[in-house]
DRENVOMI-446019 format. One record per atom (N, C-alpha, C): residue number from 0; residue in one letter; atom name; x, y, z. Coordinates in nm, 3 decimals. Layout:
BEGIN
{rec NUM,'a','CA',{X,Y,Z}};
...
***
This chain:
BEGIN
{rec 0,'m','N',{18.682,0.157,-1.477}};
{rec 0,'m','CA',{18.767,0.042,-1.499}};
{rec 0,'m','C',{18.684,-0.087,-1.505}};
{rec 1,'r','N',{18.583,-0.096,-1.418}};
{rec 1,'r','CA',{18.499,-0.217,-1.418}};
{rec 1,'r','C',{18.422,-0.228,-1.549}};
{rec 2,'i','N',{18.375,-0.115,-1.600}};
{rec 2,'i','CA',{18.298,-0.115,-1.723}};
{rec 2,'i','C',{18.385,-0.163,-1.838}};
{rec 3,'l','N',{18.507,-0.116,-1.846}};
{rec 3,'l','CA',{18.599,-0.157,-1.951}};
{rec 3,'l','C',{18.626,-0.307,-1.942}};
{rec 4,'l','N',{18.645,-0.359,-1.821}};
{rec 4,'l','CA',{18.669,-0.501,-1.802}};
{rec 4,'l','C',{18.545,-0.583,-1.844}};
{rec 5,'a','N',{18.425,-0.535,-1.812}};
{rec 5,'a','CA',{18.302,-0.606,-1.849}};
{rec 5,'a','C',{18.286,-0.609,-2.001}};
{rec 6,'i','N',{18.317,-0.498,-2.068}};
{rec 6,'i','CA',{18.306,-0.492,-2.214}};
{rec 6,'i','C',{18.404,-0.589,-2.278}};
{rec 7,'i','N',{18.524,-0.598,-2.226}};
{rec 7,'i','CA',{18.627,-0.689,-2.281}};
{rec 7,'i','C',{18.582,-0.834,-2.264}};
{rec 8,'v','N',{18.524,-0.866,-2.148}};
{rec 8,'v','CA',{18.479,-1.004,-2.123}};
{rec 8,'v','C',{18.364,-1.039,-2.218}};
{rec 9,'v','N',{18.271,-0.946,-2.241}};
{rec 9,'v','CA',{18.159,-0.972,-2.331}};
{rec 9,'v','C',{18.209,-0.997,-2.473}};
{rec 10,'f','N',{18.300,-0.913,-2.521}};
{rec 10,'f','CA',{18.354,-0.931,-2.656}};
{rec 10,'f','C',{18.435,-1.060,-2.668}};
{rec 11,'a','N',{18.505,-1.096,-2.564}};
{rec 11,'a','CA',{18.584,-1.219,-2.567}};
{rec 11,'a','C',{18.493,-1.341,-2.574}};
{rec 12,'l','N',{18.382,-1.340,-2.498}};
{rec 12,'l','CA',{18.288,-1.452,-2.502}};
{rec 12,'l','C',{18.218,-1.459,-2.638}};
{rec 13,'a','N',{18.178,-1.344,-2.692}};
{rec 13,'a','CA',{18.113,-1.342,-2.821}};
{rec 13,'a','C',{18.208,-1.389,-2.931}};
{rec 14,'g','N',{18.329,-1.346,-2.925}};
{rec 14,'g','CA',{18.428,-1.389,-3.024}};
{rec 14,'g','C',{18.458,-1.537,-3.013}};
{rec 15,'a','N',{18.463,-1.589,-2.892}};
{rec 15,'a','CA',{18.491,-1.732,-2.874}};
{rec 15,'a','C',{18.375,-1.816,-2.927}};
{rec 16,'g','N',{18.252,-1.769,-2.906}};
{rec 16,'g','CA',{18.136,-1.842,-2.958}};
{rec 16,'g','C',{18.135,-1.845,-3.109}};
{rec 17,'c','N',{18.162,-1.735,-3.174}};
{rec 17,'c','CA',{18.164,-1.730,-3.320}};
{rec 17,'c','C',{18.280,-1.813,-3.374}};
{rec 18,'r','N',{18.393,-1.807,-3.307}};
{rec 18,'r','CA',{18.510,-1.883,-3.350}};
{rec 18,'r','C',{18.484,-2.032,-3.337}};
{rec 19,'h','N',{18.413,-2.072,-3.231}};
{rec 19,'h','CA',{18.382,-2.213,-3.209}};
{rec 19,'h','C',{18.290,-2.265,-3.321}};
{rec 20,'k','N',{18.190,-2.188,-3.361}};
{rec 20,'k','CA',{18.100,-2.231,-3.467}};
{rec 20,'k','C',{18.173,-2.239,-3.600}};
{rec 21,'r','N',{18.260,-2.145,-3.627}};
{rec 21,'r','CA',{18.335,-2.144,-3.751}};
{rec 21,'r','C',{18.430,-2.263,-3.756}};
{rec 22,'a','N',{18.492,-2.297,-3.645}};
{rec 22,'a','CA',{18.584,-2.409,-3.641}};
{rec 22,'a','C',{18.509,-2.541,-3.656}};
{rec 23,'a','N',{18.392,-2.552,-3.599}};
{rec 23,'a','CA',{18.314,-2.676,-3.611}};
{rec 23,'a','C',{18.266,-2.695,-3.754}};
{rec 24,'a','N',{18.232,-2.587,-3.822}};
{rec 24,'a','CA',{18.183,-2.597,-3.959}};
{rec 24,'a','C',{18.296,-2.636,-4.054}};
{rec 25,'l','N',{18.418,-2.601,-4.023}};
{rec 25,'l','CA',{18.530,-2.629,-4.111}};
{rec 25,'l','C',{18.604,-2.757,-4.073}};
{rec 26,'a','N',{18.566,-2.822,-3.965}};
{rec 26,'a','CA',{18.637,-2.943,-3.922}};
{rec 26,'a','C',{18.615,-3.054,-4.023}};
{rec 27,'p','N',{18.722,-3.127,-4.058}};
{rec 27,'p','CA',{18.707,-3.236,-4.154}};
{rec 27,'p','C',{18.633,-3.354,-4.091}};
{rec 28,'g','N',{18.553,-3.422,-4.171}};
{rec 28,'g','CA',{18.480,-3.539,-4.124}};
{rec 28,'g','C',{18.347,-3.505,-4.058}};
{rec 29,'v','N',{18.320,-3.377,-4.037}};
{rec 29,'v','CA',{18.195,-3.336,-3.974}};
{rec 29,'v','C',{18.103,-3.285,-4.084}};
{rec 30,'t','N',{17.987,-3.348,-4.097}};
{rec 30,'t','CA',{17.891,-3.302,-4.197}};
{rec 30,'t','C',{17.779,-3.226,-4.126}};
{rec 31,'p','N',{17.744,-3.113,-4.176}};
{rec 31,'p','CA',{17.638,-3.037,-4.111}};
{rec 31,'p','C',{17.503,-3.108,-4.128}};
{rec 32,'a','N',{17.415,-3.086,-4.033}};
{rec 32,'a','CA',{17.281,-3.144,-4.039}};
{rec 32,'a','C',{17.205,-3.081,-4.155}};
{rec 33,'p','N',{17.129,-3.161,-4.229}};
{rec 33,'p','CA',{17.054,-3.103,-4.341}};
{rec 33,'p','C',{16.945,-3.009,-4.291}};
{rec 34,'r','N',{16.937,-2.896,-4.357}};
{rec 34,'r','CA',{16.836,-2.797,-4.322}};
{rec 34,'r','C',{16.711,-2.826,-4.403}};
{rec 35,'p','N',{16.595,-2.809,-4.342}};
{rec 35,'p','CA',{16.472,-2.833,-4.420}};
{rec 35,'p','C',{16.457,-2.727,-4.528}};
{rec 36,'a','N',{16.428,-2.773,-4.647}};
{rec 36,'a','CA',{16.412,-2.681,-4.759}};
{rec 36,'a','C',{16.268,-2.632,-4.763}};
{rec 37,'f','N',{16.251,-2.502,-4.758}};
{rec 37,'f','CA',{16.118,-2.444,-4.767}};
{rec 37,'f','C',{16.124,-2.333,-4.868}};
{rec 38,'n','N',{16.060,-2.357,-4.977}};
{rec 38,'n','CA',{16.058,-2.259,-5.085}};
{rec 38,'n','C',{15.913,-2.213,-5.103}};
{rec 39,'t','N',{15.891,-2.084,-5.095}};
{rec 39,'t','CA',{15.754,-2.034,-5.107}};
{rec 39,'t','C',{15.697,-2.059,-5.246}};
{rec 40,'n','N',{15.781,-2.077,-5.344}};
{rec 40,'n','CA',{15.733,-2.102,-5.479}};
{rec 40,'n','C',{15.707,-2.249,-5.505}};
{rec 41,'s','N',{15.744,-2.336,-5.411}};
{rec 41,'s','CA',{15.728,-2.479,-5.435}};
{rec 41,'s','C',{15.582,-2.520,-5.441}};
{rec 42,'f','N',{15.491,-2.445,-5.380}};
{rec 42,'f','CA',{15.352,-2.480,-5.384}};
{rec 42,'f','C',{15.293,-2.460,-5.523}};
{rec 43,'s','N',{15.336,-2.356,-5.590}};
{rec 43,'s','CA',{15.279,-2.328,-5.721}};
{rec 43,'s','C',{15.346,-2.408,-5.832}};
{rec 44,'s','N',{15.469,-2.456,-5.811}};
{rec 44,'s','CA',{15.538,-2.526,-5.917}};
{rec 44,'s','C',{15.531,-2.678,-5.903}};
{rec 45,'s','N',{15.467,-2.729,-5.799}};
{rec 45,'s','CA',{15.458,-2.872,-5.779}};
{rec 45,'s','C',{15.342,-2.930,-5.860}};
{rec 46,'p','N',{15.370,-3.009,-5.964}};
{rec 46,'p','CA',{15.261,-3.061,-6.046}};
{rec 46,'p','C',{15.186,-3.177,-5.980}};
{rec 47,'s','N',{15.244,-3.241,-5.880}};
{rec 47,'s','CA',{15.180,-3.358,-5.820}};
{rec 47,'s','C',{15.077,-3.322,-5.713}};
{rec 48,'l','N',{15.077,-3.202,-5.663}};
{rec 48,'l','CA',{14.986,-3.162,-5.558}};
{rec 48,'l','C',{14.882,-3.066,-5.613}};
{rec 49,'i','N',{14.756,-3.109,-5.610}};
{rec 49,'i','CA',{14.646,-3.024,-5.656}};
{rec 49,'i','C',{14.546,-3.013,-5.542}};
{rec 50,'v','N',{14.520,-2.891,-5.497}};
{rec 50,'v','CA',{14.427,-2.867,-5.388}};
{rec 50,'v','C',{14.305,-2.797,-5.444}};
{rec 51,'t','N',{14.187,-2.857,-5.420}};
{rec 51,'t','CA',{14.063,-2.796,-5.465}};
{rec 51,'t','C',{13.969,-2.783,-5.346}};
{rec 52,'p','N',{13.897,-2.675,-5.338}};
{rec 52,'p','CA',{13.803,-2.658,-5.225}};
{rec 52,'p','C',{13.685,-2.753,-5.239}};
{rec 53,'d','N',{13.632,-2.794,-5.127}};
{rec 53,'d','CA',{13.517,-2.883,-5.125}};
{rec 53,'d','C',{13.392,-2.800,-5.149}};
{rec 54,'s','N',{13.322,-2.828,-5.256}};
{rec 54,'s','CA',{13.202,-2.752,-5.288}};
{rec 54,'s','C',{13.075,-2.829,-5.257}};
{rec 55,'g','N',{13.088,-2.941,-5.189}};
{rec 55,'g','CA',{12.972,-3.022,-5.155}};
{rec 55,'g','C',{12.888,-2.959,-5.047}};
{rec 56,'l','N',{12.765,-3.002,-5.041}};
{rec 56,'l','CA',{12.670,-2.951,-4.943}};
{rec 56,'l','C',{12.679,-3.037,-4.818}};
{rec 57,'a','N',{12.700,-2.976,-4.702}};
{rec 57,'a','CA',{12.712,-3.051,-4.577}};
{rec 57,'a','C',{12.640,-2.975,-4.466}};
{rec 58,'g','N',{12.567,-3.050,-4.384}};
{rec 58,'g','CA',{12.494,-2.991,-4.273}};
{rec 58,'g','C',{12.490,-3.086,-4.156}};
{rec 59,'k','N',{12.403,-3.055,-4.060}};
{rec 59,'k','CA',{12.395,-3.132,-3.937}};
{rec 59,'k','C',{12.248,-3.149,-3.898}};
{rec 60,'v','N',{12.218,-3.266,-3.841}};
{rec 60,'v','CA',{12.083,-3.291,-3.790}};
{rec 60,'v','C',{12.071,-3.222,-3.654}};
{rec 61,'v','N',{11.971,-3.136,-3.639}};
{rec 61,'v','CA',{11.951,-3.062,-3.515}};
{rec 61,'v','C',{11.845,-3.129,-3.428}};
{rec 62,'r','N',{11.733,-3.165,-3.489}};
{rec 62,'r','CA',{11.622,-3.228,-3.415}};
{rec 62,'r','C',{11.565,-3.342,-3.499}};
{rec 63,'v','N',{11.511,-3.441,-3.428}};
{rec 63,'v','CA',{11.450,-3.556,-3.494}};
{rec 63,'v','C',{11.313,-3.581,-3.433}};
{rec 64,'n','N',{11.213,-3.604,-3.518}};
{rec 64,'n','CA',{11.080,-3.646,-3.474}};
{rec 64,'n','C',{11.056,-3.783,-3.534}};
{rec 65,'n','N',{11.074,-3.888,-3.452}};
{rec 65,'n','CA',{11.062,-4.025,-3.502}};
{rec 65,'n','C',{10.919,-4.062,-3.538}};
{rec 66,'q','N',{10.820,-4.009,-3.465}};
{rec 66,'q','CA',{10.681,-4.042,-3.496}};
{rec 66,'q','C',{10.639,-3.980,-3.628}};
{rec 67,'g','N',{10.679,-3.858,-3.653}};
{rec 67,'g','CA',{10.644,-3.790,-3.778}};
{rec 67,'g','C',{10.741,-3.820,-3.890}};
{rec 68,'r','N',{10.853,-3.889,-3.859}};
{rec 68,'r','CA',{10.958,-3.924,-3.957}};
{rec 68,'r','C',{11.010,-3.801,-4.032}};
{rec 69,'f','N',{11.040,-3.694,-3.955}};
{rec 69,'f','CA',{11.104,-3.578,-4.016}};
{rec 69,'f','C',{11.216,-3.529,-3.926}};
{rec 70,'v','N',{11.308,-3.453,-3.985}};
{rec 70,'v','CA',{11.424,-3.400,-3.914}};
{rec 70,'v','C',{11.438,-3.252,-3.945}};
{rec 71,'v','N',{11.500,-3.180,-3.853}};
{rec 71,'v','CA',{11.536,-3.041,-3.876}};
{rec 71,'v','C',{11.686,-3.039,-3.900}};
{rec 72,'l','N',{11.726,-2.983,-4.012}};
{rec 72,'l','CA',{11.866,-2.980,-4.055}};
{rec 72,'l','C',{11.920,-2.838,-4.046}};
{rec 73,'s','N',{12.045,-2.825,-4.008}};
{rec 73,'s','CA',{12.111,-2.695,-4.001}};
{rec 73,'s','C',{12.227,-2.694,-4.099}};
{rec 74,'f','N',{12.235,-2.588,-4.180}};
{rec 74,'f','CA',{12.340,-2.573,-4.280}};
{rec 74,'f','C',{12.410,-2.439,-4.261}};
{rec 75,'p','N',{12.531,-2.426,-4.314}};
{rec 75,'p','CA',{12.597,-2.294,-4.311}};
{rec 75,'p','C',{12.515,-2.192,-4.389}};
{rec 76,'i','N',{12.529,-2.068,-4.352}};
{rec 76,'i','CA',{12.454,-1.961,-4.418}};
{rec 76,'i','C',{12.490,-1.959,-4.566}};
{rec 77,'s','N',{12.391,-1.945,-4.648}};
{rec 77,'s','CA',{12.398,-1.937,-4.795}};
{rec 77,'s','C',{12.438,-2.069,-4.861}};
{rec 78,'h','N',{12.433,-2.180,-4.788}};
{rec 78,'h','CA',{12.459,-2.311,-4.847}};
{rec 78,'h','C',{12.345,-2.407,-4.816}};
{rec 79,'l','N',{12.223,-2.362,-4.833}};
{rec 79,'l','CA',{12.106,-2.445,-4.806}};
{rec 79,'l','C',{12.075,-2.534,-4.927}};
{rec 80,'p','N',{12.021,-2.653,-4.902}};
{rec 80,'p','CA',{11.984,-2.740,-5.014}};
{rec 80,'p','C',{11.855,-2.691,-5.080}};
{rec 81,'a','N',{11.834,-2.738,-5.201}};
{rec 81,'a','CA',{11.711,-2.704,-5.273}};
{rec 81,'a','C',{11.598,-2.793,-5.223}};
{rec 82,'l','N',{11.475,-2.747,-5.242}};
{rec 82,'l','CA',{11.360,-2.828,-5.205}};
{rec 82,'l','C',{11.357,-2.955,-5.291}};
{rec 83,'d','N',{11.316,-3.064,-5.231}};
{rec 83,'d','CA',{11.308,-3.196,-5.295}};
{rec 83,'d','C',{11.444,-3.258,-5.324}};
{rec 84,'q','N',{11.548,-3.205,-5.266}};
{rec 84,'q','CA',{11.682,-3.262,-5.285}};
{rec 84,'q','C',{11.703,-3.378,-5.188}};
{rec 85,'a','N',{11.763,-3.485,-5.237}};
{rec 85,'a','CA',{11.790,-3.603,-5.154}};
{rec 85,'a','C',{11.928,-3.589,-5.090}};
{rec 86,'l','N',{11.935,-3.617,-4.960}};
{rec 86,'l','CA',{12.060,-3.609,-4.885}};
{rec 86,'l','C',{12.081,-3.739,-4.809}};
{rec 87,'n','N',{12.206,-3.772,-4.782}};
{rec 87,'n','CA',{12.240,-3.890,-4.703}};
{rec 87,'n','C',{12.275,-3.848,-4.561}};
{rec 88,'v','N',{12.239,-3.932,-4.465}};
{rec 88,'v','CA',{12.269,-3.907,-4.323}};
{rec 88,'v','C',{12.383,-4.000,-4.283}};
{rec 89,'y','N',{12.487,-3.943,-4.220}};
{rec 89,'y','CA',{12.605,-4.019,-4.180}};
{rec 89,'y','C',{12.628,-4.006,-4.030}};
{rec 90,'r','N',{12.663,-4.117,-3.967}};
{rec 90,'r','CA',{12.701,-4.119,-3.826}};
{rec 90,'r','C',{12.833,-4.193,-3.816}};
{rec 91,'l','N',{12.934,-4.124,-3.763}};
{rec 91,'l','CA',{13.069,-4.181,-3.749}};
{rec 91,'l','C',{13.122,-4.232,-3.882}};
{rec 92,'g','N',{13.089,-4.161,-3.991}};
{rec 92,'g','CA',{13.140,-4.195,-4.123}};
{rec 92,'g','C',{13.059,-4.301,-4.196}};
{rec 93,'l','N',{12.958,-4.360,-4.133}};
{rec 93,'l','CA',{12.877,-4.463,-4.197}};
{rec 93,'l','C',{12.739,-4.408,-4.231}};
{rec 94,'k','N',{12.689,-4.445,-4.347}};
{rec 94,'k','CA',{12.557,-4.399,-4.390}};
{rec 94,'k','C',{12.451,-4.472,-4.309}};
{rec 95,'v','N',{12.362,-4.394,-4.244}};
{rec 95,'v','CA',{12.257,-4.454,-4.161}};
{rec 95,'v','C',{12.117,-4.417,-4.208}};
{rec 96,'g','N',{12.106,-4.329,-4.305}};
{rec 96,'g','CA',{11.972,-4.292,-4.349}};
{rec 96,'g','C',{11.973,-4.200,-4.470}};
{rec 97,'e','N',{11.851,-4.172,-4.518}};
{rec 97,'e','CA',{11.833,-4.080,-4.631}};
{rec 97,'e','C',{11.723,-3.981,-4.596}};
{rec 98,'v','N',{11.741,-3.858,-4.639}};
{rec 98,'v','CA',{11.646,-3.750,-4.611}};
{rec 98,'v','C',{11.613,-3.680,-4.742}};
{rec 99,'r','N',{11.485,-3.643,-4.759}};
{rec 99,'r','CA',{11.444,-3.560,-4.872}};
{rec 99,'r','C',{11.398,-3.426,-4.816}};
{rec 100,'v','N',{11.460,-3.318,-4.862}};
{rec 100,'v','CA',{11.431,-3.183,-4.811}};
{rec 100,'v','C',{11.293,-3.141,-4.860}};
{rec 101,'t','N',{11.208,-3.102,-4.763}};
{rec 101,'t','CA',{11.071,-3.062,-4.798}};
{rec 101,'t','C',{11.039,-2.919,-4.756}};
{rec 102,'g','N',{11.112,-2.864,-4.660}};
{rec 102,'g','CA',{11.081,-2.731,-4.612}};
{rec 102,'g','C',{10.983,-2.740,-4.498}};
{rec 103,'p','N',{10.950,-2.637,-4.431}};
{rec 103,'p','CA',{10.987,-2.498,-4.452}};
{rec 103,'p','C',{11.130,-2.467,-4.405}};
{rec 104,'q','N',{11.175,-2.348,-4.443}};
{rec 104,'q','CA',{11.308,-2.301,-4.408}};
{rec 104,'q','C',{11.296,-2.183,-4.314}};
{rec 105,'y','N',{11.383,-2.179,-4.213}};
{rec 105,'y','CA',{11.390,-2.064,-4.123}};
{rec 105,'y','C',{11.537,-2.038,-4.095}};
{rec 106,'d','N',{11.588,-1.923,-4.138}};
{rec 106,'d','CA',{11.730,-1.886,-4.128}};
{rec 106,'d','C',{11.816,-1.994,-4.192}};
{rec 107,'d','N',{11.901,-2.060,-4.113}};
{rec 107,'d','CA',{11.989,-2.162,-4.169}};
{rec 107,'d','C',{11.937,-2.303,-4.140}};
{rec 108,'n','N',{11.813,-2.316,-4.095}};
{rec 108,'n','CA',{11.751,-2.445,-4.068}};
{rec 108,'n','C',{11.646,-2.476,-4.173}};
{rec 109,'i','N',{11.633,-2.605,-4.204}};
{rec 109,'i','CA',{11.533,-2.649,-4.301}};
{rec 109,'i','C',{11.485,-2.788,-4.259}};
{rec 110,'v','N',{11.362,-2.820,-4.292}};
{rec 110,'v','CA',{11.301,-2.948,-4.252}};
{rec 110,'v','C',{11.309,-3.046,-4.369}};
{rec 111,'g','N',{11.330,-3.174,-4.335}};
{rec 111,'g','CA',{11.333,-3.279,-4.436}};
{rec 111,'g','C',{11.265,-3.404,-4.385}};
{rec 112,'d','N',{11.206,-3.481,-4.476}};
{rec 112,'d','CA',{11.142,-3.607,-4.442}};
{rec 112,'d','C',{11.246,-3.718,-4.439}};
{rec 113,'l','N',{11.236,-3.804,-4.340}};
{rec 113,'l','CA',{11.325,-3.919,-4.328}};
{rec 113,'l','C',{11.271,-4.029,-4.418}};
{rec 114,'v','N',{11.337,-4.053,-4.530}};
{rec 114,'v','CA',{11.290,-4.148,-4.631}};
{rec 114,'v','C',{11.329,-4.291,-4.594}};
{rec 115,'a','N',{11.454,-4.310,-4.552}};
{rec 115,'a','CA',{11.501,-4.445,-4.517}};
{rec 115,'a','C',{11.600,-4.434,-4.402}};
{rec 116,'g','N',{11.609,-4.540,-4.324}};
{rec 116,'g','CA',{11.706,-4.545,-4.216}};
{rec 116,'g','C',{11.661,-4.464,-4.096}};
{rec 117,'e','N',{11.760,-4.410,-4.025}};
{rec 117,'e','CA',{11.733,-4.334,-3.904}};
{rec 117,'e','C',{11.823,-4.213,-3.897}};
{rec 118,'a','N',{11.796,-4.129,-3.798}};
{rec 118,'a','CA',{11.879,-4.010,-3.776}};
{rec 118,'a','C',{11.874,-3.976,-3.628}};
{rec 119,'q','N',{11.983,-3.917,-3.581}};
{rec 119,'q','CA',{11.993,-3.869,-3.443}};
{rec 119,'q','C',{12.051,-3.729,-3.446}};
{rec 120,'p','N',{12.020,-3.647,-3.345}};
{rec 120,'p','CA',{12.081,-3.514,-3.340}};
{rec 120,'p','C',{12.234,-3.526,-3.338}};
{rec 121,'g','N',{12.299,-3.447,-3.421}};
{rec 121,'g','CA',{12.444,-3.449,-3.430}};
{rec 121,'g','C',{12.495,-3.525,-3.551}};
{rec 122,'d','N',{12.408,-3.601,-3.620}};
{rec 122,'d','CA',{12.450,-3.673,-3.740}};
{rec 122,'d','C',{12.481,-3.573,-3.851}};
{rec 123,'l','N',{12.571,-3.610,-3.940}};
{rec 123,'l','CA',{12.607,-3.526,-4.054}};
{rec 123,'l','C',{12.517,-3.557,-4.171}};
{rec 124,'v','N',{12.487,-3.455,-4.250}};
{rec 124,'v','CA',{12.404,-3.469,-4.369}};
{rec 124,'v','C',{12.483,-3.415,-4.486}};
{rec 125,'r','N',{12.495,-3.496,-4.593}};
{rec 125,'r','CA',{12.569,-3.454,-4.715}};
{rec 125,'r','C',{12.489,-3.491,-4.837}};
{rec 126,'d','N',{12.516,-3.417,-4.945}};
{rec 126,'d','CA',{12.450,-3.452,-5.070}};
{rec 126,'d','C',{12.514,-3.577,-5.128}};
{rec 127,'r','N',{12.445,-3.637,-5.221}};
{rec 127,'r','CA',{12.491,-3.765,-5.279}};
{rec 127,'r','C',{12.611,-3.749,-5.364}};
***
């Protein structure tokens, strides 16, 4: 008997909840909140949005020798600069120096001469 009473109470509560939502949706003067539109095809059909991968060369200054005016640069694997390539050194988004890659190379590290400005460990290095 208790089980039957519990089942009836559960169905009555579930029915009242569904009935309440249906009544609120049909009430005059009540406008439903706008649902965010998400269409998986909207990315491919939007002509105003063009996303292209960054193919620029970017690395980081690992070590600096101020007396010898050279730096050791670290780059992602398989994205090393060519020898004699000129790179700019940036700190906090501002250009602070220029480096010319001279070599030698070891794994993902390569040495470059500090041509102008300065460099500190942690500075970013990008191609021109």
